[in-house]
Wavefront OBJ file of the C-alpha trace (Angstrom):
o trace
v 38.937 52.669 -34.823
v 40.491 50.026 -35.505
v 44.228 48.740 -34.754
v 45.790 46.852 -38.296
v 47.593 43.526 -37.197
v 49.276 42.224 -40.272
v 49.456 38.494 -38.572
v 51.234 37.093 -41.638
v 53.255 40.119 -42.601
v 55.465 40.106 -39.163
v 58.745 39.586 -40.792
v 61.725 38.127 -38.843
v 65.100 39.509 -39.100
v 66.753 39.029 -42.257
v 68.893 36.064 -43.056
v 72.026 38.431 -44.363
v 72.350 40.910 -41.904
v 75.382 42.016 -39.765
v 75.090 40.703 -36.322
v 75.430 43.002 -33.014
v 78.801 42.517 -31.573
v 78.423 41.976 -28.076
v 81.031 43.752 -26.917
v 81.258 45.473 -23.447
v 82.090 49.301 -24.072
v 83.686 50.727 -21.373
v 85.520 53.493 -23.057
v 84.249 56.943 -24.622
v 80.862 56.160 -22.772
v 77.831 57.924 -23.313
v 76.963 60.730 -20.919
v 75.663 59.100 -17.483
v 71.619 59.293 -18.445
v 68.960 61.391 -16.718
v 68.066 59.480 -13.333
v 64.892 60.215 -14.100
v 63.817 57.457 -16.735
v 60.543 58.501 -17.086
v 58.085 56.596 -19.621
v 59.820 56.736 -22.845
v 58.679 59.769 -24.275
v 61.829 61.498 -24.736
v 64.070 63.562 -22.125
v 66.505 66.222 -23.384
v 70.002 65.071 -23.343
v 71.671 67.345 -20.544
v 75.486 67.659 -20.470
v 76.564 65.373 -17.575
v 79.692 63.937 -16.011
v 80.687 61.298 -18.411
v 81.093 57.873 -15.842
v 81.788 54.640 -17.505
v 78.963 51.872 -17.954
v 78.754 48.563 -19.915
v 76.620 48.671 -23.339
v 76.087 46.943 -26.467
v 75.559 48.822 -29.642
v 72.704 48.163 -31.606
v 72.490 48.565 -35.371
v 69.579 48.286 -38.321
v 69.197 46.281 -41.230
v 67.715 46.903 -44.320
v 67.043 43.421 -44.976
v 63.880 43.443 -42.682
v 62.292 46.331 -43.071
v 58.951 47.876 -44.373
v 58.160 51.776 -45.338
v 61.583 52.278 -44.069
v 64.598 53.382 -46.417
v 68.129 53.071 -44.101
v 71.442 55.043 -44.856
v 74.374 55.027 -42.367
v 74.969 59.098 -42.044
v 77.701 58.872 -39.507
v 79.290 56.720 -36.771
v 76.687 54.915 -34.681
v 74.132 57.467 -36.668
v 71.435 56.459 -39.269
v 68.855 58.277 -41.525
v 65.401 56.296 -41.615
v 63.312 57.684 -44.207
v 59.770 56.737 -43.339
v 56.733 56.266 -45.576
v 53.498 54.992 -45.940
v 51.601 52.840 -43.526
v 53.044 50.953 -40.545
v 57.016 51.845 -40.765
v 59.279 49.500 -38.848
v 62.814 48.404 -39.137
v 64.785 45.342 -37.511
v 68.058 45.601 -36.029
v 70.566 42.920 -36.233
v 70.236 39.817 -34.442
v 72.237 39.063 -31.263
v 75.586 37.079 -32.246
v 75.648 35.532 -28.591
v 73.517 36.616 -25.354
v 73.320 39.547 -23.611
v 74.826 40.255 -20.100
v 72.240 39.627 -17.627
v 72.803 43.311 -16.613
v 71.791 44.624 -19.681
v 68.639 46.302 -18.973
v 68.217 49.547 -20.582
v 67.416 50.343 -24.261
v 68.710 53.987 -25.028
v 68.819 56.136 -28.252
v 68.966 59.403 -29.532
v 66.559 60.885 -32.245
v 65.433 63.803 -34.313
v 62.401 64.019 -36.056
v 60.167 66.605 -37.569
v 56.846 65.145 -36.604
v 55.418 63.476 -33.617
v 55.073 59.808 -33.751
v 51.689 58.920 -32.411
v 52.725 55.746 -30.754
v 56.568 54.297 -30.312
v 56.847 50.789 -30.154
v 59.483 48.114 -29.748
v 58.832 44.621 -30.726
v 61.598 42.177 -28.611
v 61.793 39.112 -31.009
v 62.646 35.988 -30.001
v 64.799 34.214 -32.231
v 63.725 36.977 -34.955
v 60.123 36.609 -34.432
v 58.155 39.130 -33.158
v 54.730 39.208 -31.544
v 52.375 41.984 -29.997
v 52.909 39.654 -26.686
v 56.309 40.508 -26.621
v 56.029 44.321 -27.357
v 55.939 47.237 -25.765
v 54.311 50.601 -26.678
v 56.026 53.609 -25.130
v 53.174 56.366 -26.080
v 53.867 59.510 -28.167
v 57.391 60.652 -28.974
v 57.382 64.443 -29.453
v 58.893 66.149 -32.635
v 62.689 67.689 -31.950
v 64.919 69.532 -34.413
v 67.458 68.355 -32.014
v 68.595 65.189 -30.932
v 66.706 64.017 -28.151
v 67.013 61.006 -25.674
v 65.026 58.341 -25.529
v 65.473 55.418 -22.413
v 63.663 52.355 -20.956
v 63.857 49.598 -18.913
v 63.542 46.316 -20.777
v 64.040 44.420 -17.496
v 60.327 42.261 -17.869
v 61.702 41.499 -21.470
v 64.985 40.203 -19.972
v 62.915 38.333 -17.399
v 60.764 36.748 -19.976
v 64.007 35.456 -21.770
v 64.593 37.796 -24.389
v 68.336 38.707 -24.920
v 69.658 35.350 -26.222
v 71.605 34.808 -29.431
v 69.591 35.197 -32.502
v 66.968 37.591 -31.015
v 66.719 41.162 -32.228
v 64.442 44.504 -32.327
v 61.705 45.545 -34.329
v 61.654 49.356 -34.039
v 58.257 50.456 -34.939
v 58.180 54.398 -35.076
v 54.285 55.546 -35.360
v 51.530 54.501 -37.646
v 52.332 56.471 -40.524
v 55.772 57.410 -42.047
v 56.359 61.305 -42.635
v 59.643 61.722 -43.984
v 63.635 61.649 -42.481
v 64.230 60.197 -38.735
v 67.676 60.408 -37.465
v 68.708 57.944 -34.795
v 72.115 57.588 -33.033
v 74.119 55.876 -30.240
v 71.354 53.424 -29.984
v 72.324 50.842 -27.504
v 71.464 48.441 -24.424
v 73.122 49.141 -21.246
v 73.257 48.613 -17.872
v 71.625 50.660 -15.505
v 72.736 53.233 -12.981
v 72.434 53.326 -9.623
v 69.739 55.986 -9.550
v 67.968 53.790 -12.278
v 67.942 50.559 -10.187
v 66.661 52.577 -7.012
v 63.724 53.710 -9.587
v 63.297 50.007 -10.570
v 63.108 48.875 -7.270
v 60.494 51.183 -6.483
v 58.351 50.367 -10.088
v 59.030 46.838 -8.857
v 57.275 47.407 -5.419
v 54.186 49.380 -7.182
v 54.189 46.486 -10.037
v 53.735 43.992 -6.966
v 51.050 46.118 -5.284
v 48.892 46.188 -8.372
v 49.254 42.221 -8.873
v 48.213 42.005 -5.029
v 45.223 44.242 -5.720
v 44.198 41.863 -9.188
v 44.839 39.163 -6.651
v 42.512 40.787 -4.261
v 39.591 41.603 -6.262
v 39.565 38.001 -7.954
v 39.309 36.976 -4.166
v 36.809 39.460 -3.360
v 34.212 38.283 -6.099
v 34.758 34.637 -5.324
v 34.448 35.227 -1.532
v 31.418 34.052 0.195
v 30.486 36.615 3.315
v 28.614 36.045 6.148
v 26.892 39.683 5.980
v 25.203 40.939 2.726
v 23.523 44.392 1.447
v 20.430 42.941 -0.149
v 19.133 46.154 -1.721
v 19.715 49.925 -2.219
v 16.777 52.353 -3.057
v 17.862 55.785 -4.176
v 14.936 58.786 -4.262
v 15.318 62.296 -5.063
v 16.791 62.864 -1.784
v 17.564 60.082 0.374
v 19.135 56.915 -0.236
v 17.886 53.525 1.934
v 19.888 50.675 2.282
v 19.063 47.305 3.502
v 20.810 43.886 4.596
v 21.853 41.515 7.146
v 24.786 40.753 9.931
v 25.690 37.523 9.370
v 26.938 36.934 12.971
v 28.179 38.757 16.658
v 30.568 41.474 16.671
v 30.610 45.559 16.203
v 29.699 46.478 12.373
v 29.381 49.428 10.433
v 27.636 50.024 7.133
v 30.410 51.604 4.699
v 29.461 54.087 2.206
v 32.455 53.526 -0.772
v 32.770 56.325 -3.133
v 33.989 55.579 -6.777
v 37.669 56.937 -6.100
v 38.134 54.417 -3.429
v 39.118 50.515 -4.141
v 37.381 48.320 -1.816
v 39.396 45.725 -1.591
v 42.492 47.815 -0.772
v 40.944 49.683 1.901
v 42.180 49.429 5.906
v 39.853 51.869 7.238
v 36.297 53.101 5.717
v 35.910 56.835 6.781
v 32.618 57.063 5.577
v 30.321 54.782 7.568
v 27.152 54.229 10.096
v 26.637 52.394 12.743
v 24.545 49.216 12.316
v 23.188 46.221 14.856
v 21.127 43.079 15.001
v 20.796 40.512 12.543
v 19.080 42.575 9.565
v 19.109 46.343 9.199
v 17.488 49.428 7.048
v 19.859 52.706 7.082
v 18.336 55.612 5.675
v 20.796 58.548 4.665
v 20.523 62.324 3.012
v 21.271 61.366 -0.980
v 24.003 64.537 -0.851
v 27.024 64.797 1.484
v 28.029 68.472 1.344
v 31.682 69.089 1.117
v 33.032 65.417 0.782
v 36.761 65.846 -0.226
v 36.257 69.137 -1.899
v 32.816 68.259 -3.690
v 29.222 67.967 -2.855
v 28.735 64.338 -3.340
v 26.327 62.462 -4.545
v 25.160 58.904 -3.034
v 23.874 57.785 -6.063
v 26.995 56.381 -7.168
v 28.340 55.124 -3.629
v 28.486 51.228 -2.735
v 27.315 49.763 0.369
v 29.092 47.148 2.268
v 29.086 45.501 5.743
v 32.550 46.134 7.281
v 33.275 44.126 10.683
v 35.321 46.128 13.183
v 37.420 44.329 15.883
v 39.406 47.272 17.701
v 41.468 49.306 15.244
v 40.651 46.561 12.539
v 38.143 47.038 9.920
v 37.385 44.175 7.682
v 34.899 43.653 4.789
v 32.013 41.663 5.963
v 29.660 41.532 2.390
v 29.853 42.207 -0.931
v 30.054 46.041 -1.731
v 26.366 46.852 -3.687
v 25.575 49.590 -5.771
v 21.741 51.240 -6.221
v 19.355 48.560 -7.193
v 16.654 51.479 -7.907
v 17.083 54.989 -8.670
v 14.027 57.534 -8.893
v 13.752 58.692 -12.321
v 14.135 62.203 -13.283
v 12.555 61.748 -16.789
v 10.801 58.599 -18.068
v 10.901 58.745 -22.020
v 9.520 55.906 -24.039
v 11.339 53.089 -25.106
v 12.753 53.651 -28.636
v 12.838 49.789 -30.188
v 15.179 49.101 -33.033
v 13.234 48.832 -36.472
v 15.564 46.407 -38.017
v 19.604 45.319 -37.359
v 21.147 47.273 -39.859
v 23.264 50.327 -39.209
v 26.076 52.315 -39.990
v 29.208 53.721 -38.121
v 31.569 56.712 -38.505
v 29.913 59.544 -40.594
v 28.563 62.977 -39.913
v 27.783 64.741 -43.281
v 24.319 65.011 -44.780
v 24.931 62.328 -47.214
v 25.829 60.086 -44.480
v 22.402 60.894 -43.159
v 21.081 60.176 -46.598
v 22.331 57.029 -46.663
v 20.381 55.960 -43.225
v 17.400 57.180 -44.796
v 17.760 55.282 -47.997
v 18.963 52.289 -46.609
v 16.316 52.056 -44.137
v 18.762 51.733 -41.126
v 17.982 51.336 -37.517
v 20.672 52.272 -35.816
v 24.161 54.328 -35.993
v 27.207 54.728 -34.027
v 28.735 57.875 -32.893
v 31.670 59.097 -31.485
v 31.817 61.812 -28.584
v 34.326 63.456 -27.038
v 33.639 64.104 -23.537
v 36.692 66.866 -23.027
v 34.422 68.784 -26.093
v 31.682 69.229 -23.337
v 33.531 69.363 -20.008
v 37.198 69.671 -19.516
v 38.049 72.513 -17.162
v 36.240 74.766 -14.584
v 34.593 77.671 -15.815
v 30.854 79.376 -15.012
v 28.490 77.976 -17.561
v 27.184 74.427 -15.607
v 27.474 73.733 -11.710
v 27.897 70.186 -10.687
v 28.799 68.697 -7.539
v 29.246 72.202 -6.409
v 31.924 72.807 -8.848
v 31.347 75.311 -11.922
v 32.348 74.086 -15.243
v 32.757 75.392 -18.460
v 30.797 73.677 -21.410
v 32.728 73.153 -24.366
v 32.124 73.629 -28.301
v 31.002 69.763 -28.913
v 27.663 70.551 -27.445
v 26.623 72.428 -30.889
v 28.405 69.257 -32.924
v 26.264 66.737 -30.820
v 23.137 68.788 -31.058
v 23.569 68.460 -34.809
v 24.358 64.759 -34.984
v 21.574 63.963 -32.954
v 19.118 65.837 -34.594
v 19.845 64.378 -37.817
v 19.610 61.147 -36.461
v 16.113 61.669 -35.227
v 15.472 62.911 -38.593
v 16.598 59.575 -40.317
v 14.468 57.727 -37.367
v 17.757 55.510 -36.008
v 18.547 54.669 -32.580
v 21.868 56.351 -31.497
v 24.749 54.528 -29.507
v 26.962 57.105 -28.737
v 30.881 56.160 -28.145
v 32.280 57.805 -25.075
v 35.942 58.668 -25.595
v 38.344 60.809 -23.290
v 41.288 61.578 -25.323
v 44.554 61.020 -23.996
v 45.861 64.733 -24.182
v 43.082 65.957 -22.372
v 41.739 66.814 -18.097
v 40.636 63.154 -17.982
v 43.930 61.512 -18.434
v 44.528 58.827 -15.934
v 47.729 59.419 -13.660
v 49.217 56.193 -14.978
v 48.002 56.399 -18.634
v 50.980 56.145 -20.833
v 49.967 57.023 -24.314
v 47.496 55.595 -26.630
v 44.532 57.301 -28.613
v 42.469 57.656 -25.778
v 42.460 57.405 -21.889
v 40.843 55.714 -19.205
v 39.209 58.202 -17.523
v 40.746 59.468 -13.984
v 38.660 58.348 -11.530
v 41.280 58.323 -8.581
v 40.023 61.099 -6.630
v 37.035 63.540 -5.952
v 37.552 66.135 -8.109
v 38.420 64.141 -11.068
v 35.439 61.758 -10.566
v 33.547 64.892 -10.367
v 34.349 66.173 -13.666
v 33.549 62.834 -15.496
v 30.252 62.972 -13.740
v 29.361 66.327 -14.289
v 30.041 65.736 -18.326
v 28.164 62.529 -18.321
v 25.244 63.984 -16.224
v 25.242 67.044 -18.649
v 25.081 64.865 -21.397
v 22.542 62.706 -20.400
v 20.319 65.475 -19.201
v 20.335 67.382 -22.599
v 20.442 63.770 -25.008
v 18.220 61.401 -23.061
v 15.304 63.108 -24.941
v 13.960 64.121 -28.222
v 14.726 67.482 -28.683
v 17.581 68.169 -30.336
v 18.061 64.458 -30.525
v 18.570 61.542 -28.342
v 21.443 59.275 -27.384
v 19.611 55.373 -26.525
v 22.738 53.730 -25.635
v 26.212 54.454 -24.284
v 29.161 52.488 -25.190
v 32.176 53.055 -22.807
v 35.266 53.988 -24.350
v 36.949 51.944 -27.471
v 38.405 48.504 -27.524
v 39.385 48.036 -23.685
v 40.950 44.745 -24.343
v 43.615 46.840 -26.394
v 43.394 49.499 -23.285
v 47.207 50.519 -24.671
v 45.833 51.964 -27.820
v 42.316 52.948 -27.489
v 41.493 53.159 -23.623
v 45.445 53.606 -21.885
v 45.584 52.969 -18.570
v 49.305 52.158 -18.200
v 50.627 48.562 -17.778
v 48.020 46.799 -15.894
v 47.128 43.319 -14.616
v 43.532 42.595 -16.098
v 41.507 42.601 -13.033
v 42.579 46.246 -11.929
v 42.076 47.528 -15.199
v 38.707 45.728 -15.280
v 37.554 47.073 -12.027
v 38.475 50.601 -12.937
v 36.246 49.915 -16.283
v 33.161 48.906 -14.238
v 33.552 51.917 -12.118
v 33.707 53.981 -15.256
v 30.389 51.990 -16.646
v 28.650 52.376 -13.454
v 29.010 56.137 -13.178
v 27.254 56.209 -16.433
v 24.574 53.726 -15.683
v 23.710 55.366 -12.512
v 23.609 58.767 -14.340
v 21.760 57.582 -17.497
v 19.134 55.324 -15.844
v 17.558 58.534 -13.933
v 16.776 60.287 -17.372
v 16.250 57.170 -19.367
v 15.402 53.659 -17.868
v 15.850 51.801 -21.357
v 19.477 52.808 -22.161
v 22.279 50.175 -22.345
v 25.553 50.468 -21.082
v 27.834 48.795 -23.679
v 31.554 47.405 -23.161
v 33.409 47.882 -26.100
v 35.815 44.969 -27.477
v 37.925 43.866 -30.651
v 37.750 40.896 -32.383
v 39.929 38.748 -29.987
v 38.053 36.217 -27.820
v 39.820 33.688 -25.806
v 43.266 35.547 -26.349
v 44.857 38.603 -26.067
v 46.402 40.149 -29.352
v 46.417 43.726 -27.121
v 46.601 43.698 -23.280
v 43.606 41.404 -22.266
v 40.901 38.436 -23.302
v 37.573 39.762 -23.894
v 35.691 36.549 -23.086
v 37.647 36.503 -19.686
v 36.888 40.372 -19.240
v 33.360 39.521 -20.064
v 33.043 36.625 -17.601
v 34.456 38.768 -14.667
v 32.111 41.731 -15.813
v 29.379 38.958 -14.757
v 30.709 38.149 -11.658
v 30.856 41.971 -10.819
v 27.052 41.895 -11.478
v 26.732 38.855 -9.456
v 28.383 40.362 -6.435
v 27.502 44.031 -6.445
v 24.193 43.950 -7.743
v 23.297 43.366 -11.967
v 22.910 46.624 -14.115
v 21.809 46.906 -17.436
v 25.232 46.346 -19.538
v 25.539 44.919 -22.843
v 28.325 44.090 -25.406
v 29.508 46.487 -28.606
v 31.616 43.948 -30.187
v 33.845 44.300 -33.308
v 34.167 41.011 -35.430
v 36.501 42.247 -38.027
v 38.449 39.278 -39.816
v 41.254 37.834 -38.365
v 43.237 40.064 -40.886
v 41.814 43.085 -41.448
v 43.394 43.844 -44.606
v 41.908 40.500 -45.871
v 38.704 40.448 -47.153
v 38.152 36.537 -47.659
v 37.610 35.776 -43.955
v 35.699 32.505 -44.762
v 38.889 31.072 -46.436
v 41.317 33.107 -44.499
v 40.222 33.035 -40.512
v 41.643 29.340 -39.180
v 41.344 30.669 -36.039
v 37.683 31.544 -35.788
v 36.210 28.220 -34.868
v 32.934 27.291 -33.487
v 34.399 26.458 -30.069
v 33.509 28.741 -26.811
v 37.467 29.149 -26.213
v 37.884 30.395 -30.041
v 40.931 32.473 -30.441
v 39.117 35.157 -32.482
v 35.177 36.071 -32.964
v 34.921 36.979 -36.728
v 32.032 37.109 -39.471
v 32.786 33.601 -39.918
v 31.939 32.100 -36.486
v 29.126 34.540 -35.093
v 27.383 31.720 -33.364
v 29.872 31.853 -30.704
v 28.997 35.398 -29.557
v 25.659 34.673 -30.256
v 25.490 31.745 -27.817
v 27.463 33.518 -25.318
v 25.391 36.168 -25.011
v 22.250 33.698 -24.614
v 23.523 31.443 -21.844
v 21.878 31.695 -18.425
v 24.242 32.826 -16.548
v 25.008 35.611 -18.687
v 21.475 37.193 -18.907
v 20.578 40.478 -17.014
v 19.142 39.588 -13.410
v 18.940 35.840 -15.095
v 16.174 36.619 -17.114
v 16.576 39.277 -20.022
v 18.948 38.765 -22.894
v 21.376 41.867 -23.034
v 21.851 43.921 -26.049
v 24.423 43.006 -28.176
v 25.699 45.477 -30.858
v 28.080 44.428 -33.525
v 29.044 48.022 -33.305
v 32.316 48.362 -35.385
v 33.365 45.946 -38.298
v 33.520 45.990 -42.059
v 35.545 43.878 -45.000
v 38.051 45.623 -46.547
v 38.911 46.184 -50.347
v 42.524 46.039 -50.447
v 42.306 48.050 -53.471
v 39.568 49.537 -56.127
v 40.121 46.538 -58.619
v 37.296 44.859 -59.616
v 38.238 41.735 -57.889
v 38.880 43.545 -54.464
v 35.485 44.958 -54.323
v 33.496 41.990 -55.135
v 35.327 40.236 -52.390
v 34.179 43.152 -50.330
v 30.937 43.002 -50.991
v 30.612 39.033 -50.787
v 32.029 39.413 -47.359
v 29.242 42.221 -46.506
v 26.648 39.966 -47.535
v 27.780 37.101 -45.747
v 27.881 39.156 -42.526
v 24.748 40.713 -42.712
v 22.922 37.004 -43.870
v 24.399 35.282 -40.712
v 23.889 38.593 -38.216
v 20.416 38.672 -39.553
v 19.943 34.838 -38.617
v 20.959 34.799 -35.048
v 18.587 36.415 -32.674
v 21.240 36.803 -30.113
v 22.877 39.498 -32.112
v 20.284 43.244 -32.224
v 22.282 45.249 -34.642
v 25.237 45.269 -37.085
v 26.613 48.842 -37.490
v 28.851 48.974 -40.509
v 32.129 50.742 -40.131
v 33.370 52.987 -41.899
v 30.307 54.255 -43.873
v 33.368 55.750 -46.310
v 36.750 54.949 -46.827
v 39.254 57.047 -44.713
v 43.130 57.445 -46.322
v 43.997 58.082 -42.049
v 42.631 54.547 -40.753
v 45.925 52.348 -41.513
v 45.738 51.747 -44.986
v 42.175 50.192 -44.955
v 39.483 50.594 -47.424
v 36.628 48.877 -45.300
v 33.943 51.495 -45.973
v 30.761 51.348 -48.106
v 31.783 54.625 -50.107
v 35.157 55.180 -51.554
v 37.727 58.095 -51.023
v 39.298 59.593 -54.133
v 41.957 57.572 -55.865
v 42.480 56.889 -59.500
v 39.295 56.839 -61.445
v 37.899 56.814 -58.034
v 35.790 60.405 -56.643
v 35.584 60.770 -53.550
v 32.033 59.097 -51.606
v 31.370 57.062 -54.913
v 29.299 53.992 -53.618
v 31.082 50.673 -53.503
v 29.385 47.364 -54.381
v 29.182 47.003 -50.638
v 27.267 50.007 -50.596
v 24.820 48.316 -52.764
v 24.692 45.220 -50.665
v 24.385 47.217 -47.579
v 21.332 48.881 -49.106
v 19.764 45.668 -50.207
v 19.998 43.936 -47.137
v 16.658 43.290 -44.787
v 14.600 44.632 -48.551
v 13.023 42.403 -51.294
v 15.688 43.293 -53.239
v 18.072 41.316 -50.923
v 18.105 37.877 -52.828
v 18.768 39.828 -56.290
v 22.073 41.597 -55.057
v 22.910 39.250 -52.362
v 22.813 35.722 -54.983
v 25.312 36.602 -57.762
v 28.149 36.537 -54.483
v 27.160 32.705 -53.975
v 29.777 31.970 -56.300
v 32.456 34.051 -55.068
v 31.940 32.710 -51.160
v 32.304 29.127 -53.284
v 28.880 28.096 -52.143
v 25.443 27.034 -53.621
v 23.115 28.404 -50.890
v 23.370 31.087 -48.128
v 22.332 28.049 -45.754
v 25.731 26.612 -45.816
v 27.365 29.676 -43.899
v 25.426 28.758 -40.623
v 26.945 26.482 -38.187
v 24.797 24.878 -35.301
v 26.376 25.199 -31.982
v 25.016 22.765 -29.694
l 1 2 3 4 5 6 7 8 9 10 11 12 13 14 15 16 17 18 19 20 21 22 23 24 25 26 27 28 29 30 31 32 33 34 35 36 37 38 39 40 41 42 43 44 45 46 47 48 49 50 51 52 53 54 55 56 57 58 59 60 61 62 63 64 65 66 67 68 69 70 71 72 73 74 75 76 77 78 79 80 81 82 83 84 85 86 87 88 89 90 91 92 93 94 95 96 97 98 99 100 101 102 103 104 105 106 107 108 109 110 111 112 113 114 115 116 117 118 119 120 121 122 123 124 125 126 127 128 129 130 131 132 133 134 135 136 137 138 139 140 141 142 143 144 145 146 147 148 149 150 151 152 153 154 155 156 157 158 159 160 161 162 163 164 165 166 167 168 169 170 171 172 173 174 175 176 177 178 179 180 181 182 183 184 185 186 187 188 189 190 191 192 193 194 195 196 197 198 199 200 201 202 203 204 205 206 207 208 209 210 211 212 213 214 215 216 217 218 219 220 221 222 223 224 225 226 227 228 229 230 231 232 233 234 235 236 237 238 239 240 241 242 243 244 245 246 247 248 249 250 251 252 253 254 255 256 257 258 259 260 261 262 263 264 265 266 267 268 269 270 271 272 273 274 275 276 277 278 279 280 281 282 283 284 285 286 287 288 289 290 291 292 293 294 295 296 297 298 299 300 301 302 303 304 305 306 307 308 309 310 311 312 313 314 315 316 317 318 319 320 321 322 323 324 325 326 327 328 329 330 331 332 333 334 335 336 337 338 339 340 341 342 343 344 345 346 347 348 349 350 351 352 353 354 355 356 357 358 359 360 361 362 363 364 365 366 367 368 369 370 371 372 373 374 375 376 377 378 379 380 381 382 383 384 385 386 387 388 389 390 391 392 393 394 395 396 397 398 399 400 401 402 403 404 405 406 407 408 409 410 411 412 413 414 415 416 417 418 419 420 421 422 423 424 425 426 427 428 429 430 431 432 433 434 435 436 437 438 439 440 441 442 443 444 445 446 447 448 449 450 451 452 453 454 455 456 457 458 459 460 461 462 463 464 465 466 467 468 469 470 471 472 473 474 475 476 477 478 479 480 481 482 483 484 485 486 487 488 489 490 491 492 493 494 495 496 497 498 499 500 501 502 503 504 505 506 507 508 509 510 511 512 513 514 515 516 517 518 519 520 521 522 523 524 525 526 527 528 529 530 531 532 533 534 535 536 537 538 539 540 541 542 543 544 545 546 547 548 549 550 551 552 553 554 555 556 557 558 559 560 561 562 563 564 565 566 567 568 569 570 571 572 573 574 575 576 577 578 579 580 581 582 583 584 585 586 587 588 589 590 591 592 593 594 595 596 597 598 599 600 601 602 603 604 605 606 607 608 609 610 611 612 613 614 615 616 617 618 619 620 621 622 623 624 625 626 627 628 629 630 631 632 633 634 635 636 637 638 639 640 641 642 643 644 645 646 647 648 649 650 651 652 653 654 655 656 657 658 659 660 661 662 663 664 665 666 667 668 669 670 671 672 673 674 675 676 677 678 679 680 681 682 683 684 685 686 687 688 689 690 691 692 693 694 695 696 697 698 699 700 701 702 703 704 705 706 707 708 709 710 711 712 713 714 715
């Protein structure tokens, strides 16, 4: 799963476009907008009392468009013919500054197809960037005009709206025909919208404050401490120390509670003395509608002063959990792996190539998405979905091929796992905001772990939690969040999975998933910062067996010559990107003493999704792709911090944003579907006696005389 950034292809507004006339319209106004501004997913335009308000017309221009043909079909009405991948069109640039009170973008549209992700770029002086854009989730199809409206206050505050600025209109990942747009304006807010924005600002301030509270919490040195938490089959024992005089309680903090935001701690036990040791029942009956398992709790010392309760320690998760089963570890036989395949030929390739590992997508709602009568967890009955049979088949095939399986745990946006703040994207952060939502998530993971942490039907050895979380708006959407608030939820999700899986397989790792970004955010957050804060969580709340699933695609995914093009992939620990060119950076990071598991053991590092692209099936493009594949293998094989590299895709996929990053082709021209490409032969030879014979002819393609030249020593 990838998002393509054509970094060199972000066209600015065309030089010969008509400029928007910044005329304040106060006559013949549109109907007063629906006071419920919503999240931009489109609301039916109602007949409402007409009220005058200020607005500016927005016009499209054809001089700056990609896979969009535009024609005007009426007064303020356009037909946009969308085709191909990544269709977009620019608006005319502003002839003068917008008024400060124009803070809502609005238009009417009709389109026969659902738009997966609608995005607007707020281009400063004609130059768009991901950082100055908003993804508004999906827009539903409509045969009659529907109104889209959204506040753009944050972009106005950031400086957009000056002379020369414009918009880039991105209606989905793939164009499918004629979309009609009319009455495209930027207008002032209604009274109702102003009130809604005040409430939204208050909510946003609360999020920002929570993020600050979390950073302060991780950095703080508390007087008291929880030193050890032990969970047996029926009991939980918590040990610690009280740091001073006063009245204290031991707080039992559930996953749906936010430790830094709690003013009172409803689930607590009295403690006293310098040191304490408290033993409690593991399962609590009827806690907020579920039978709650305290294996998921974290425990903190809280000081009580009258009506006031304040944290006096970090909150600690379970250090030891008594296992239900203890299967033998399955070591990786080599670093070579594959991803994104599930037909028989894929598993035959795994055998023929002697792969050591694969990745496998798992849609959690395919296991549990609703209540039923098949499986009871936490006292709640659930229905088991039909994905069980599919995962049974996949894990059995992987067992037969002798490969280690890393399952990518995904929760689709349109599922019961949807977070209440989700604003679209392909997948959602799981909802962990209340006991019943948490219980369904834990139920699905427990069902999977109890079934697939063994050899029959087949085994999941490691668990990759969600996808590319630094690009959350697309791949793990939780709405617009400060990084620390978003990361705190992600840590909870990882911890829940870990405290389930460790009961059935003590050798499994829980892996965090990240793009090729490092110390910059092409999406929402910087992976380097997220990983360093994850280390902070481990130091503060007790370490757990987490690792990294990194995606070191080339800087521009469409261009195979990363060795020439990746100018922002450097050998600095603060490099903007980590790609095949500079894998030494993440290899060094994973081995730094601070980042080791419990200060002793290197964490698991998979390069779990990446590949070089062949822009076409021409001989030259295929040669460049194969040369890049040889480089990627040579470098990954040399770096001992990297445990596995799973090539994604196994086969080219026409639905994957126009990329051909697979080892096998799709049908195009003289190429038949699933024909091995030159890179297939490279991957087959990797790590075998045939490696030099197959790889060495590509040295001249790379401009090298020996493979030693691709390595860079980092002090």
